[in-house]
C-alpha positions in Angstrom: -7.2 -23.6 74.3 -3.5 -24.2 74.0 -2.2 -26.2 71.2 -0.6 -29.5 72.4 2.2 -29.1 69.8 3.3 -26.0 71.8 4.6 -28.2 74.5 6.6 -30.3 72.0 8.5 -27.1 71.2 8.4 -25.3 74.6 9.7 -28.1 76.8 13.0 -28.7 74.9 13.6 -25.0 74.7 13.3 -24.7 78.4 15.7 -27.6 78.9 18.1 -26.1 76.4 18.2 -22.7 78.1 18.5 -24.3 81.6 21.4 -26.5 80.6 23.1 -23.8 78.6 23.0 -21.3 81.4 24.2 -23.8 84.0 27.1 -24.8 81.6 28.1 -21.2 81.0 28.2 -20.6 84.8 30.7 -23.4 85.0 32.9 -22.2 82.2 31.6 -24.5 79.5 30.1 -24.0 76.1 26.5 -22.6 76.3 25.4 -23.7 72.8 26.8 -27.2 72.9 25.4 -28.0 76.4 22.1 -26.3 75.5 21.8 -28.5 72.4 22.5 -31.7 74.3 20.1 -30.6 77.1 17.3 -30.0 74.7 17.3 -33.6 73.4 18.8 -35.4 76.4 17.6 -33.7 79.6 19.8 -35.9 81.7 22.7 -33.6 80.5 21.3 -31.0 82.9 22.2 -33.3 85.8 25.6 -34.0 84.3 26.4 -30.2 84.1 25.1 -29.8 87.7 27.6 -32.3 89.1 30.6 -31.4 86.9 33.3 -29.2 88.3 34.1 -25.9 86.5 36.9 -26.0 83.9 37.9 -22.4 84.5 37.3 -19.6 87.0 34.0 -17.8 86.3 33.8 -14.4 88.0 30.7 -14.3 90.3 30.3 -18.1 90.3 33.3 -20.2 90.9 37.0 -19.8 91.8 40.0 -21.9 92.9 41.3 -22.0 96.4 44.8 -20.6 96.6 45.9 -23.4 99.0 44.5 -26.6 97.8 43.3 -25.8 94.3 39.7 -27.1 94.7 36.8 -25.2 93.2 34.7 -23.2 95.6 31.7 -20.9 95.2 32.6 -17.2 94.6 30.9 -16.0 97.8 32.6 -18.3 100.2 35.3 -16.7 102.3 37.0 -19.9 103.4 37.6 -23.2 101.6 35.5 -26.1 102.7 38.1 -28.6 101.7 41.2 -27.3 103.5 39.7 -24.5 105.7 42.0 -21.9 104.4 40.6 -18.5 105.3 42.6 -16.4 102.9 41.1 -17.4 99.5 42.4 -15.1 96.8 40.4 -13.8 94.0 42.3 -14.1 90.7 
């Protein structure tokens, strides 16, 4: 039988890793957001809706025309419909 105290430790660790990875994918501090997400899981939603602060190769980049953040895989900007999105 599993010890109930295991869930007291496992759940915050899962929240911390999830929040930290999401923050790192948006160019933010993994440890800081992981710590906040462990104790305040609402921080995961905050990170989810926040725009990136810098370009993260493989995740987000800026449109060369309008400067909005778009996903790395997109070939055209959904804001200004520019088709030549440069990778910098």
